[in-house]
C-alpha positions as CSV (number, residue, x, y, z in Angstrom):
1,M,-12.1,-53.4,62.7
2,I,-15.5,-52.7,61.2
3,S,-17.8,-55.7,60.6
4,E,-19.6,-56.0,57.2
5,D,-22.9,-55.0,58.8
6,S,-21.3,-52.0,60.5
7,L,-19.7,-51.1,57.2
8,S,-23.1,-50.7,55.4
9,V,-24.3,-48.6,58.3
10,V,-21.2,-46.4,58.2
11,D,-21.7,-46.1,54.4
12,C,-25.2,-45.0,55.0
13,A,-24.0,-42.3,57.5
14,K,-21.5,-41.1,54.9
15,R,-24.3,-41.1,52.2
16,L,-26.6,-39.0,54.5
17,L,-23.7,-36.6,55.2
18,R,-23.1,-36.2,51.5
19,M,-26.8,-35.5,51.0
20,M,-26.8,-32.9,53.8
21,R,-23.8,-31.2,52.2
22,R,-25.4,-31.2,48.8
23,R,-28.5,-29.6,50.3
24,E,-26.3,-26.9,51.7
25,S,-25.0,-26.1,48.3
26,Y,-28.5,-25.3,47.1
27,L,-29.8,-23.9,50.4
28,P,-26.7,-22.3,51.9
29,N,-28.2,-20.8,55.0
30,G,-27.4,-23.5,57.5
31,Q,-29.0,-21.7,60.3
32,I,-32.4,-22.2,58.7
33,F,-31.9,-25.4,56.7
34,G,-29.1,-27.1,58.6
35,D,-29.0,-30.1,61.0
36,P,-25.8,-29.3,62.9
37,A,-26.4,-31.7,65.7
38,L,-27.2,-34.6,63.5
39,A,-24.4,-33.8,61.1
40,L,-21.9,-33.6,64.0
41,L,-23.2,-36.8,65.5
42,L,-22.9,-38.7,62.2
43,E,-19.4,-37.3,61.7
44,V,-18.4,-38.5,65.1
45,Y,-20.1,-41.9,64.5
46,V,-18.2,-42.5,61.3
47,A,-14.9,-41.4,62.7
48,S,-15.4,-43.5,65.9
49,E,-16.3,-46.6,63.8
50,E,-13.3,-46.1,61.5
51,N,-10.6,-44.7,63.8
52,G,-11.8,-44.3,67.4
53,C,-11.4,-40.8,68.6
54,V,-11.7,-37.8,66.2
55,A,-10.0,-34.5,66.6
56,M,-12.1,-31.3,66.9
57,S,-10.1,-29.8,64.1
58,T,-11.1,-32.7,61.9
59,L,-14.7,-32.2,62.7
60,C,-14.5,-28.5,62.0
61,E,-13.0,-29.2,58.6
62,G,-15.5,-31.9,57.7
63,L,-18.5,-29.8,58.7
64,K,-17.0,-26.5,57.4
65,K,-17.9,-24.9,60.7
66,P,-15.9,-22.6,63.0
67,V,-14.4,-24.1,66.2
68,A,-16.8,-22.1,68.4
69,I,-19.9,-23.5,66.8
70,T,-18.6,-27.1,66.7
71,S,-17.5,-26.8,70.3
72,R,-21.0,-25.6,71.3
73,W,-22.7,-28.5,69.6
74,I,-20.1,-31.0,71.1
75,A,-21.0,-29.6,74.6
76,I,-24.7,-30.2,73.9
77,L,-24.0,-33.8,72.6
78,Q,-21.9,-34.4,75.7
79,D,-24.7,-33.2,78.0
80,E,-27.0,-35.6,76.2
81,G,-24.6,-38.5,76.8
82,L,-23.9,-39.0,73.1
83,V,-20.2,-38.1,72.9
84,V,-17.3,-38.0,75.4
85,K,-13.9,-36.4,75.2
86,C,-11.1,-38.8,74.9
87,N,-7.3,-38.6,75.3
88,T,-5.3,-39.6,72.2
89,Y,-2.0,-38.9,70.7
90,L,-3.8,-37.8,67.5
91,E,-4.5,-34.3,68.6
92,Q,-1.8,-32.7,70.8
93,S,-3.2,-29.2,70.6
94,G,-6.9,-29.7,71.2
95,D,-9.7,-32.0,72.2
96,C,-10.8,-35.3,70.7
97,V,-14.2,-36.9,71.0
98,E,-15.7,-40.3,70.5
99,I,-19.2,-41.6,70.4
100,T,-20.8,-43.3,73.4
101,D,-22.3,-46.7,73.4
102,K,-25.7,-45.1,73.8
103,A,-25.2,-42.9,70.7
104,R,-23.7,-45.8,68.7
105,T,-26.8,-47.8,69.3
106,I,-29.0,-44.9,68.4
107,C,-27.0,-44.2,65.2
108,Q,-27.0,-47.8,64.2
109,E,-30.7,-48.2,64.6
110,Y,-31.5,-44.9,62.8
111,L,-29.0,-45.7,60.0
112,T,-30.3,-49.2,59.5
113,V,-33.8,-48.0,59.0
114,S,-32.6,-45.1,56.8
115,N,-30.5,-47.5,54.7
116,V,-33.6,-49.6,54.0
117,E,-35.7,-46.5,53.2
118,L,-33.0,-45.2,50.8
119,A,-32.8,-48.6,49.1
120,D,-36.6,-48.6,48.7
121,Y,-36.2,-45.4,46.7
122,G,-33.4,-46.9,44.7
123,I,-30.8,-44.7,46.4
124,H,-27.6,-46.7,47.1
């Protein structure tokens, strides 16, 4: 269950993801203007906080990226110790991932500061 403090941090992550998607609608070349690692990490963070593990297929859908690209970035995040593969009944046909404690701390600190900064600009 998500605490009230975690909820506002998760909401901030969702807000940042929406802002990133909006940017992509104006600047569609994600190779130049994208933040694929950050977007993926935030997606995994939100999913982990709300549900635990997240299926690769769900990440691909949420990010609108092919499996190959998402898998490549997951491997990089794994190498950095930010996500781990997990076993779950949710995804029988593929891999699931969840955020590590290290990445959870990083995300919570980053999102807490970002939440304050967004509020300073009147963005809620």
